[in-house]
N, C-alpha and C positions, 0 to 999 in steps of 0.2 A: 070412016073418016074420022065419027065421033070422037071414037075411042083415041084417034091419032094425034086429034086435036087436045082430051084430056092431057095426052102423055107430055104434049111441050107445057103447058100450062102448070103440071108440076115441075117439069126441070127449072121452069123461070120461077117460082115460088123457091125451090133450093137455093140457086142463085143468089135472088133477093134476099134469102134468109142468110146464107155464109160469106157476101159480099158478093162481087163482079169482079173478081180473079179466078180465071175458069179453074172447074175441080177435074182431078183425074177421076173419071167413071171407070169401071168394072170393063174388062177386057181393052184398055190402052195399056201404051209401053210404059214402064214407071220414064217419069220427067227427073230430070236432074235439075236438084235445087240450087236456085241462083246465089250465088257467095255473096252476105252480105257486107253493103259498101262501104270501106276504109273512112275511119270519120279521118278526115283533115287536120292536121294541126292548126288551133285556131293563132293569126296572126299577130302580132304583140300592133297595138295602134301607132301610127305615126306620129314622133313626136310633134306636138304643137311647135312653131318655129315664126318666129316674126322680127321684121327690119324696124326697129322705132326710127321713124324720123317726125321731123316739125313741116307742118306743112307751109311753104314758103309763097306759093302764087299769090300777087299780085293783085289787091283787093278784097281778100279773106276777109275776113269779121265776125270776130266771135262776140259774144255777150255773157259774164257768168256771173252767179251771186255768189259773194263770197260771204257767210252768215256765221258769226263768232258767238260761241255761248260760255263768258265766264265767271268760273263760282270763286270767291275768294273764303277764306276759315281760319278763323285765331281765336282762342280762346283768350277772354276776358274775365280775368276772375276766375270764376271755377263753370260762368257758361262756357257756351260754345256758340259765337259769330256768325253768319252765314249767309254774306251777301252775294247775289250773282248780278248780273246785267246781260244785254246782249247787243249786238252791232251790227250791222246789214249793208255791205256794201255790192259796187257794179261792176266789174270788171272789166273795159270794154278795149279791144284789143283789134288793127286795122294793121294787116298788110301794105306797104308798098313798094312798086319798083326801086330794084336797088343795082346798079352798076355789076355788082360783082357775080361772079355764077351763082346757083346755088343758094341764094341771098333773098333778104328782103330786111325795109326799112320799117321797124313795128313800132307803128304807133300805140302809145296805152293809155288810158286814163283810169283812175280808181277814184269812182267817187263812193266817200264814205258817209252813210246815213250817221243819226245824231245817237247816243245809246239811248238803250233801255231799261230801266230796271224791273228785272224780272223777278227776286223779292229780296227782303230781309228777315232773318228770324233770329233766334236767341233759343237753344236748345229743340230745336224741330219748333217753335212757337212762331208763328209768322207774325210779327210787329207789320202798324201799318205806313211806315214809311220810314228807308232808312234813313242817318244822320246827313245834315244838310253839308257837312266837310266830303262824305262820301259819294254824294248828290255832284259835289263840284270840281270834284276831280275827272268825272265820268266828261267823254270826250263829244263836244259839240258837232263832231263831225267834221270832214275837208272834202277834199277832190285835190288830183295833183295829176299832172299830165304831162309823159316824157316820151321821147325817140330815143330807140337803142337796134344795134343790129341783129340780125335775126339768121340762124343757120339752119342748116335740116339736123343737125346735131346739137344745136345749143341756143337755148331760148332764156333771154334773165325775164325774170319776174318780175311785178311792178306790185310792192303792198302798201295798205292804206297808213295816212301820215302818223301815225302812232309811232311811239318812241319805247325804251328802255326791252324790258322782257318778250312783251309783245310783239315789236317790230323782228326780232331774232327767231323768235317762234312760229313768224308767220312768213318771213324768209325762207327756213327750212322747211314748210311745208306748200309753199305757192309755185319755189324756183325748183320747179324738177325736171323739167322738160331740157335733160341735159343726155342725151343716150352713147352707148356703145356702138365704133363704127361697124360697125358688122352685124348679120344676121344671129339673134341668137335662139335656145329655144327656153321650154318651159324648163323652170330651174336655177336658170341661169342667176349667179349674184354680180353684183358693182357693188364700187364702191368711190365717194368721191367727197373729195377733200371741201371742206366751208372752211375761209378763213374771211368771215367778215368783221368790218369794226368792232361788233358788239358779241361776236359766237366763233369759238376755235373748237373744230370736230368736224365730223361726217356723217354723210348720211348715205345708208348701206340700202341697195335695190334690190328687189327679186322681181323675177317673173315667172309670175303663179300659171296663168294660163291665159286659154281664149274662149271667150263663152259671148253667146247670142243674145242681144236686148231687142227685142220690136223688128229683128230682119239685119239688122247691127252688129257685126262684131266685133267684141271689145277687149282690149288686152289689159289683163288685171294685173298689177303690180302692188309690192307694197316697201315701205319706205320706213327705216328707222333710223332716227336723228340719235347724235348721242355725243356728248363732248361737255365745253363748257361755257359758261358768257364770261366777257374780258369788256376789256375797253374800259373798265371803273365799274361795271356793273357786279364783278364778282365779287368787289368789298360787301354787297350787300344780298343777294340772289345766288341762289344755288340754280343749278340745269336740274332736271328731275328726267322728263324723257319727252320726244316724238316716238308718235308710229302715227303712218297712215296706210290706207286702202287708194289706189291710184287707178281710176276706168279709163282709158287712153282708145278715140275710136281709129279700127286697124285703116279703115278705105280713107277718112278725110283727116287723117293722122291730126287729131286736133284732143286735148283736154273734152271727157266728157263730165266725169266729175270725181271729190275728194271726199275720203270719210277720214278725218285725222282728229288725234287727241293730245294732245299734254301736259304738262304738270312741272313746276317750279317751286321753289319757296324764299320767303326775303326772308335774311336773317339780323336783320335790323332793330335792335332791344334784345327783352330778353326773351319772348316767344315768339317764335317763328309764326311766320304769315303763310298760311297755305294753299300754291293758286292749281286750279284745273281748268283746259279750257278742251270745246270741244269744237271743228273747225269742220263745215259744211261748203261745197265748194259744187255748185251744179251749171250746167250750158243751157243758158236762156234761150238762144237765140244764134244762126249760123247763115251768114248769107254768100256772096260773090257780086263786088258793086264793079259796078262798068268803070274804065278808064275816067271817062268824065267826072266820075264825083269821087273817083280821088285827087282828080287834081285838084277839086272844089275845096277837099278835106284839108288838103296843104295847104290853099291860102289861107282858108280857113286859122289853120294850126299858127302860121304866122302873123295873121292880125293879132292873135290872144298872146303869144309872143311879144310883141312892140307893147300890148296894153300892161302884160307883166312887169316889163319892163320901168314903164312909166310909174307905176306903181309901187317900185320896189325903190325909187328913187323921190317916192314922195312928192312924186308930180300929181295929184291927184286929180287936181281941174282935169287934165288933158289925158288921163286914166280915162276919168268917168266919160268923157267926146269916146274916146277911144271904143269905150264897152256898151253907148248905146248904139255907135254906128253898127258894132257887129251885128247887137240882137236884130237891127233894121234889114241889114242884106243877108241874113242865114239865119233867119226864125226857127229854119227846123234842121239847125245843126246839131247831131249828136254830141259837142263838146261845150251845151246850154249847160252842165254843171260847174264847169271849169269857171265861167263868166258868171253866176252865181256866188260861187267863189271871191272872187276879182271885184264883186260887187259890195259882199260881207268888207273886205280889207278894204276898199277904200273910204267904207262910212269907219270903220272903224280908226281910221289915219285922221279923218273929219273930224270925230268925235274928240280926239284923244287933243288936237291939239285947241281945246277949249273947254279941257275939263276940270283941271283944277287951278285955282292959284298958287302960289307958292304956297304962304299959310296951310291951304287946303293939303297940300303933296307934302309937305312936311309930316302934318299931319296924321295923314294916311300912314309912313311908314313908320311913325312912331305906333301906332296902333296894330302893324301887322308885324311889328318885333317883337311886342307884347303879347301877342296871338303866339307866334313860334315858340319864346317860353313858356308860354300857359301849353303846350304843344307837346313839349320835351320834358315837362314835369310828370306829364299825363300818359308822356308814350303813346299819344295819339298821334300814328302815321299820317291820317287823311288831313286832321287838322292844320297836321306841319305842312304836307305838302298843298295844299290849299294854299296857305301863307306864301309860300315860296314862289309858287305859279302866280300871286298876287304882284308880288314884288318884283316878280321877271317882266311881268305885261308893265311896271309902271319905271324901273330901269332902262325897257326897250322906246316906252314912249318920250318919255320925257329927260334922255339920256344927257343933249347940250346944259339942259339947266340943271342937271345935278350932278354933273362935273363943273359947273361954276360954283354952285353952292358947296360943293367938296373943298375949294378955294377961304371958305369965309372965313373970320377971323372967331367968330362964335364957335364953341367947340360942340354945342348941342346940332346947330346948324352941317356944321362939318362933317360931324359922326352921324347923324343919321343919313344925310346925302351917301356917305362911303358904305352903309351899309346896306341901303339901295342896289349900288354898283355892281359889288357883291355877286348880283344876281341877273348882270349885262352879257350879251351874246359876244360882246369886245373884249379881247383878249388883254385890250391895252387899259380898261375899265379896272380889272382884277391885279392888273399889275400896280393900279396906285391904290387900291386898297390892301395888297399886301405891305404897301408904302406906309401907309398908314399905321401899320401896327406900329412904328415905331415911334411915334407923334408922341409930342411931348404930353397930351392930354390923356391922364389914365379912363376917360368915359369916354374918348376915341379908339384908343386900343381895345379896350372890351366891346366896341361897339362891331370894329373892324374883324378881329381875331373869332367873333362872335357869325358874323356873315361870314367867313369861310367855310367853320365847322358846319351853319345849316345849310351854305351853298354842296358842300360837298364835291367843290373840285378835285378834282387830278390835276399832279402838276404842284404844288404847292412847295415852296422852297422848303426843303430838313434846316437850313439854317436858321431860318426867321424862329421854325417850330421851336426846337432849342433855343436859342433866344428865350423863346417869351415862357417856355415852361422854367426860366428863372426869372421872371418878371416879378417887381416888387410886391403887386397886385394881386391877391389872391383870385380874382374873378378871371385874369386873365392869366392865372397858369389854368385853373380850371378849363376856360375855351379852351386854348390850346391844346391841352388832352386831348376835350372833344374833336376838335379840328386833324389831329393823328387818326384818331378812330373813323372820322366821317374819310378823311383824305388820303391817305398813305397806304398803298397796298403791300401786303405782305412779301414781295419779292422785291421790294425798293432796298435799293444797297445803302439805303439809311437805316434800315429798322432794328440796326444791332445798338448806335448812338442813339437811337429815340428810346429803344427800350431801357435800356442803360438810365439817360435821363428820369423815366418815367419811375423807373424802380426808385432814384432817389425820393421823389416826392409822394410816391404810393407808402412809404415803408415815413419819412420824416417828416411831412408837409403837417401843418397845425390843422390845416383846415381840412373840415370834413368832407365836404363835397370836393376839394381839389384830389386829394385822395381818392375815391368815389372815381372820376373821370379817367385818374391815373392807371386802374386796375380794370376800367371797361378800354381803355388803349390796348393796354398789353393783352387783354385777352383779343383785341380785335387784330394784331399784326403779331403777337408771339409764335414760339412754334416750344412743341414739348419740351425743349433745352432749357427754355424761360418757365418752365413749372417752381425750381427750385425758388427763383425771386417770389414769386407769389405765397409760398411757401415759409418764406419768412419773413412776408407781410403780416400773414395770418397769424404767426406770434406774439405780433406786434401791435395788431388792429384790438380794438375795444367795440369797437361801433357795430352792432349784430347784423343791421343791413348790408355795412361792409366785411365783415368776414363773409356772410352769405353771397355776397357778390366773387368773392377771391375762390367760394369751393366750389362755385360755378362756372367759373374760368378756369379753375387748375383741373376740372374735369371736361371741359371743350379741349382744351391743349392737349390733354389726354388721348380725346376722342383723334386729333390732328394725324398723333405719331401711327 
């Protein structure tokens, strides 16, 4: 019995040593070995697919932060000057019920905070503060409230109240919720044509993949923007690139975040100014609003529109009453940034009505004229824009008084009023400035054409410029050439006749400054076919600076070919 037990323990030890699989013992019939299992061919992962749609459920509220940091770089002498600043906006979107199926009325508010200086450097050495003119151009912030129709495939975006290239760039980055009308696979690409007032080009999208973040499925897309500035911006600005990565929530059908970067350059003057911008958009908050809350928000928008209309009409007392009534009735309104903006506008209108006497107004215009002259002499774009912005504010605040002064018998009063009206937003005011270019007074003509050149307004009459290029006064001729540079596009039908007139004064005018302005104008509007004109001028020109300007113009026209 004991011996049998020892035998069993011995077999158990062998099994433990060689594994649990049963072994073939001596005397047992041989067992057939089982064939090794065949490896199944690996299956390709199913392609990631998604049907992109916009959330059109009534009551859907989202709040995003739009943060943008801009860096401006340019050579000043032998030093590289870099100025960087940041601005942060809050973008609120609310869907309201719409009678059309699969659509919503979209209320959007963009509350943009004031710009903040990040740094001012010269050759990588940080200075204590940026120049006053540069800081004065930074936005103080603004608020917009608009409504539009939103479908499952198209949703218009709202950009901060900015101007120029920045507006075109932000529209490219933010206006992306326009989707193909079908389910698409990862790797699918599509394009969207963009025809905006200040940009013409294409957005190229690619659906990259689906990712998981915090238990939520996000679609990742890329967007590349290409094209050119338009609407007058192309005279001074050259588009670089826009590229973005977009993260879109699959279940909630909404934007989660965007990371983008953009670049462009300004070509005004002899040295280009380079701009780079980084844009970050991220979701801060999302919720579904009850019907009663939606109705209350609609009522608030109607009240805001009424107050805004009274403000626009200049009825500041009535507007102020409406604003204060709104604050008392809706203290927790999400539209309160719009109310703060209206308050600021009402205060500005009240201040403007009692700010300057006639003598103070004319003195301010004269001072700004001198500041513009100094800025042009130094090629200081910041100082130039700062003075132009102040003139625009004066023209809009004191329009009726300036129009009266523009008919004064005193040529100094008449000329200064005309100069300021060139910066007015009203077309009739600019037409009166063009008429003043034919004034019998040399001083008035000089101020009028100087203002046209400084304003950079498009649509200036070519026949007027041709006439002024032959004016008996050298200052008028020089400013007429400057106006060609600032106001005429290269594709304008009048370019050929203007270039021919500019060629004459570039070669034969007795005044050095007139010749220099003509050289710059041909450089601005000419093409490779105009190089022989410049070469002929070079053979006549004796002034060293003018010769350098001609050679630079030849190089730039050659590059356009």
